C-alpha positions as CSV (number, residue, x, y, z in Angstrom):
1,M,0.0,0.0,0.0
2,A,2.9,2.4,0.8
3,D,4.3,1.9,-2.7
4,N,0.9,2.7,-4.2
5,S,0.7,6.0,-2.3
6,K,4.3,6.9,-3.2
7,Y,3.4,6.2,-6.8
8,N,0.3,8.4,-6.7
9,F,2.2,11.2,-4.9
10,F,4.9,11.2,-7.6
11,M,2.3,11.1,-10.4
12,D,0.6,14.1,-8.8
13,E,3.9,15.9,-8.6
14,L,4.7,15.0,-12.2
15,N,1.3,16.3,-13.4
16,S,1.8,19.5,-11.4
17,L,5.2,20.0,-13.0
18,E,3.7,19.4,-16.5
19,K,1.1,22.0,-15.9
20,Q,3.7,24.5,-14.7
21,I,5.9,23.8,-17.7
22,Y,2.9,24.2,-20.0
23,V,2.0,27.6,-18.4
24,L,5.7,28.7,-18.8
25,V,5.8,27.6,-22.4
26,Q,2.6,29.6,-23.1
27,K,4.1,32.6,-21.4
28,A,7.3,32.2,-23.4
29,D,5.3,32.0,-26.7
30,D,3.3,35.1,-25.8
31,S,6.5,37.0,-24.9
32,S,8.1,35.9,-28.1
33,A,5.1,37.1,-30.1
34,Q,5.1,40.4,-28.3
35,T,8.8,40.8,-28.9
36,K,8.4,40.2,-32.6
37,E,5.6,42.7,-32.8
38,L,7.6,45.3,-30.9
39,L,10.6,44.7,-33.1
40,K,8.4,45.2,-36.1
41,N,7.0,48.5,-34.7
42,L,10.6,49.6,-33.8
43,K,11.7,49.0,-37.4
44,K,8.8,50.9,-38.7
45,L,9.5,53.8,-36.4
46,E,13.2,53.8,-37.3
47,D,12.3,54.0,-41.0
48,E,9.9,56.9,-40.3
49,N,12.5,58.6,-38.3
50,S,15.1,58.3,-41.0
51,I,12.6,59.7,-43.6
52,L,11.8,62.6,-41.3
53,K,15.5,63.3,-40.8
54,M,16.0,63.4,-44.5
55,K,13.1,65.8,-44.9
56,I,14.5,68.0,-42.2
57,E,17.9,68.1,-43.9
58,E,16.3,68.9,-47.2
59,L,14.3,71.7,-45.7
60,E,17.3,73.1,-43.9
61,S,19.3,73.0,-47.2
62,K,16.5,74.8,-48.9
63,L,16.4,77.4,-46.1
64,K,20.1,77.9,-46.3
65,S,20.0,78.3,-50.1
66,K,17.2,80.8,-49.9
67,S,19.0,82.7,-47.1
68,S,22.2,82.8,-49.1
69,Y,20.2,83.9,-52.2
70,S,18.6,86.8,-50.2
71,D,21.9,87.7,-48.7
72,G,23.4,87.8,-52.2
73,L,20.6,89.8,-53.5
74,F,21.2,92.8,-51.3
75,S,24.9,92.3,-50.4
76,E,27.4,95.1,-50.7
77,D,28.7,93.9,-54.0
78,S,25.3,93.5,-55.7
79,I,24.1,97.1,-55.9
80,S,25.6,100.5,-55.3
81,E,24.5,103.0,-52.6
82,E,22.8,105.2,-55.2
83,E,20.7,102.2,-56.5
84,K,19.8,101.3,-53.0
85,E,18.6,104.9,-52.4
86,N,16.6,104.8,-55.6
87,L,15.0,101.5,-54.6
88,K,14.1,103.0,-51.2
89,E,12.5,106.0,-52.8
90,K,10.5,103.9,-55.2
91,I,9.3,101.6,-52.5
92,S,8.3,104.6,-50.3
93,D,6.4,106.1,-53.3
94,L,4.6,102.9,-53.9
95,I,3.7,102.6,-50.2
96,S,2.4,106.2,-50.2
97,K,0.3,105.5,-53.3
98,L,-1.1,102.3,-51.8
99,D,-1.9,104.2,-48.6
100,N,-3.7,106.9,-50.5
101,H,-5.8,104.3,-52.4
102,L,-6.7,102.5,-49.3
103,R,-7.8,105.7,-47.5
104,S,-10.0,106.9,-50.4
């Protein structure tokens, strides 16, 4: 009889261990699936990040080129003082004319 109860005890322990192993395997599978999904999302975000960085660089280069263009447009070498004064007068005249038209 003692051998039978030892046998039942070991079988119960074995069944308990099998259940625990099954639960651990399921958790490992779930963790693996989550890890794969997270890695996929990470890759997607890294790709988006690199695209956004390229767009930023492109916009910065456009901004620099426009800035250098506008600097070159009115730099010291581009027009003389006399021409600058003439432009200022013409702009002032146009502003006065616009102001008069808006007031009437």
